[in-house]
C-alpha positions as CSV (number, residue, x, y, z in Angstrom):
1,M,-2.2,-22.7,-21.6
2,S,-0.5,-24.2,-18.7
3,A,3.2,-23.8,-18.1
4,G,4.0,-27.0,-19.9
5,G,1.0,-26.7,-22.3
6,G,2.8,-25.2,-25.3
7,G,1.1,-22.5,-27.2
8,L,0.3,-18.9,-26.2
9,P,-2.3,-16.6,-27.7
10,P,-1.2,-14.8,-30.9
11,V,1.2,-11.8,-30.5
12,G,-0.9,-8.6,-30.7
13,S,-3.8,-10.0,-28.8
14,R,-5.0,-8.9,-25.3
15,V,-4.0,-11.5,-22.7
16,V,-3.8,-12.3,-19.1
17,V,-0.7,-14.1,-18.0
18,R,-0.3,-15.6,-14.5
19,Y,3.3,-16.1,-13.5
20,L,5.5,-16.6,-10.4
21,L,7.5,-13.8,-8.8
22,P,11.0,-14.7,-7.4
23,S,9.3,-14.8,-3.9
24,G,7.1,-17.7,-5.2
25,Q,3.9,-15.5,-5.1
26,A,1.7,-15.6,-8.2
27,T,0.8,-12.4,-10.0
28,D,-1.0,-11.5,-13.3
29,A,0.0,-9.4,-16.2
30,L,-2.9,-8.0,-18.3
31,G,-2.3,-6.3,-21.6
32,I,-1.2,-6.7,-25.2
33,L,1.2,-9.6,-25.9
34,L,4.2,-8.0,-27.6
35,H,6.6,-10.9,-27.9
36,A,6.8,-14.6,-27.1
37,D,9.5,-17.1,-27.7
38,A,11.0,-20.2,-25.9
39,D,12.8,-17.9,-23.3
40,G,10.0,-15.6,-22.4
41,L,7.3,-13.1,-23.3
42,S,6.5,-9.4,-23.0
43,V,3.1,-7.9,-22.1
44,D,2.3,-4.2,-22.4
45,G,-0.2,-3.3,-19.7
46,K,-1.0,-0.6,-17.2
47,R,2.2,-1.2,-15.3
48,G,4.3,-0.8,-18.4
49,I,6.0,-3.5,-20.4
50,E,6.5,-6.6,-18.3
51,H,9.1,-9.2,-19.4
52,I,8.2,-12.6,-18.1
53,A,10.5,-15.7,-18.1
54,R,8.8,-18.6,-19.8
55,G,9.6,-20.9,-16.9
56,T,7.6,-18.8,-14.5
57,V,4.4,-18.8,-16.5
58,I,1.6,-20.7,-14.8
59,A,-1.2,-19.9,-17.3
60,A,-2.0,-17.6,-20.1
61,K,-5.1,-16.9,-22.1
62,Q,-6.6,-14.4,-24.6
63,V,-9.2,-12.0,-23.1
64,P,-11.7,-9.7,-24.7
65,P,-11.1,-6.0,-25.1
66,P,-11.6,-3.8,-22.1
67,P,-15.2,-2.5,-21.6
68,E,-16.0,1.1,-22.7
69,P,-15.7,3.6,-19.9
70,R,-19.0,4.1,-18.1
71,R,-20.7,7.4,-18.5
72,T,-21.9,9.3,-15.5
73,R,-25.3,10.9,-15.3
74,G,-23.8,14.4,-15.5
75,S,-21.7,13.5,-18.6
76,A,-24.8,12.3,-20.5
77,A,-26.7,15.6,-19.6
78,R,-23.8,17.7,-20.8
79,E,-23.7,15.9,-24.1
80,H,-27.3,16.9,-24.7
81,G,-26.9,20.5,-23.6
82,E,-28.9,20.0,-20.4
83,P,-27.8,21.9,-17.3
84,T,-26.2,19.9,-14.5
85,E,-26.4,20.4,-10.8
């Protein structure tokens, strides 16, 4: 979706939204789309809930769920009862 492109991904989906800060610099919000209307949208991500004015949105798209955390060698050994170093 571009700023004038119309639709956003459905509320409740994981999204990335690129938008402009007051300084003119672009930044991204990554998280769950909580709310969207003609005035703006809200994304719940690692920085907390971000409220973004609709007129500042450059692009938005739905993204897949985050990857599962990677297991380290030691954690796999502990799961199997093997001694670790």
